[in-house]
C-alpha positions in Angstrom: 68.4 113.5 199.1 68.0 114.1 195.4 70.0 112.5 192.7 71.1 114.8 189.9 71.2 113.1 186.5 72.9 116.1 185.0 76.1 115.5 186.9 76.0 111.8 185.8 75.7 112.5 182.1 78.0 115.6 182.1 81.2 113.7 182.6 83.6 114.2 179.7 87.0 112.7 180.0 89.7 114.8 178.5 93.4 114.3 177.7 95.9 115.2 180.3 97.7 118.6 180.0 101.0 117.2 180.9 102.8 116.2 177.6 104.6 113.2 179.3 101.4 111.9 180.7 99.7 112.4 177.5 102.3 110.3 175.7 102.1 107.7 178.4 98.3 107.5 178.0 98.7 107.1 174.2 101.3 104.3 174.6 99.0 102.5 177.1 96.2 102.7 174.6 98.3 101.4 171.8 99.4 98.5 173.9 95.9 97.6 174.9 94.9 97.7 171.3 97.8 95.5 170.3 97.0 93.1 173.1 93.4 92.8 172.1 94.2 92.2 168.3 96.7 89.5 169.3 94.2 88.0 171.6 91.6 87.9 168.9 94.1 86.4 166.4 95.0 83.7 168.8 91.4 82.8 169.5 90.5 82.8 165.7 93.5 80.7 164.8 92.6 78.3 167.6 89.2 77.9 166.3 90.3 77.3 162.7 92.9 74.7 164.0 90.2 72.9 166.1 87.9 72.8 163.0 90.7 71.4 160.8 91.7 68.8 163.2 88.1 67.7 163.8 87.4 67.5 160.0 90.6 65.3 159.6 89.7 63.0 162.5 86.1 62.4 161.2 85.6 59.1 159.5 84.4 59.4 156.0 82.5 56.9 154.0 83.6 56.6 150.4 80.6 57.1 148.2 79.9 54.5 145.5 80.7 55.7 142.0 77.8 56.0 139.6 78.2 55.2 136.0 78.8 58.1 133.5 75.8 60.3 133.1 73.7 58.8 135.9 72.7 60.9 138.8 71.5 58.8 141.8 69.0 60.1 144.2 65.4 59.9 145.6 62.5 61.9 144.4 58.9 62.3 145.0 56.3 62.9 142.2 54.2 65.9 143.0 50.9 66.3 141.1 49.9 69.7 139.8 47.1 71.3 141.8 43.8 72.2 139.9 43.1 75.3 142.1 44.6 78.6 141.1 46.1 80.9 143.6 45.8 84.1 141.6 43.0 86.6 141.4 41.7 85.4 138.0 
């Protein structure tokens, strides 16, 4: 028994010929689109709400105020290398 790939890839769905059925298929498509958009909005807003609540519930340590013009931090002094990386 041979399997014909031509039949598998030649399927082309078309609109129904009946005008009432055509309108019904269009309404079902629009309803599905609205449902998916609403579902995506609910999921997105839920994620944003979760992140906002999590950020508000997180304890924050107040940083010590530095005096004017002073930037506090740690640094490492790196010596300049004598070797050149270029072609000269």
